[in-house]
Every structure is written in structure tokens, then in C-alpha cells.
N, C-alpha and C positions, 0 to 999 in steps of 0.2 A: 334136878330139883324136882320134887313132886309137886303137886297141886296145894297140900298143906303148907308146905315149905314157902311157896310162892305167896300165898296167903298171908302166912305169918311176916314174911319180908315186908308185904306191901302195907300190913298194918303199922310195923315199925317206923317206915318211912313216914307215913301219914301222922303217926303221933309225933316224930320228930319236927315235922314241919308245923304242925297245930302248936307245938310247944315254942319253936323259934320264930315263925311269923310275927305274932302280936308283938314282940319285943322289937323286932326290925320296924315294924309300923310305926310303933310310939316313938322311936329316934327318929324316923324320917319325918313324922309330924313336928316334932320339937325343933329340928333343925329347918323345916320349912317356915314355923312361925318366927324362928330367929331371924330368917333371911327377911321377912315382910317387916319386922321391926327395925333391923339394923342395916340390910341390903346385903344381896348374895357376896359382892365383893369383900365386904369385911369379915363375913362369916368364913368364907374360903379361906380369906388370909390367916386368921385366927386357927381355923383347922390345919393349914400347912404349918403354922408356928408350932401348934402342940405336937404335930407328927414328926417334926424335926428333934423335938426335944426327947422322943422315945428312942 
């Protein structure tokens, strides 16, 4: 792999990360907010319930 290919590969990884990370961060913040309101145990129980339905 030459320098141009490595640079393109790095740029594509950076782009994917930049597109992906904000979505994950938003989801994390939403879950944390629900945990503060309803408690970690209740949110975890709901998550487990939903996961079993899939």
C-alpha cells in the first residue's frame, strides 16, 4: 500500500468515525437521562425486555 492509499484509507476511517460517533453519543446521553429519571435498574430491565423480543 503506497502513501496515497494509506492517506485515503485513513481519511475514510476518519469520515466513518465522524459520521458514527455523534449518533452513539446522542443515544448514550438519552439513556443516561432516562437512568437519572427512572433509575438504572428499571432502564436495564426495559432494555433486556426489548432485547428478548428481537
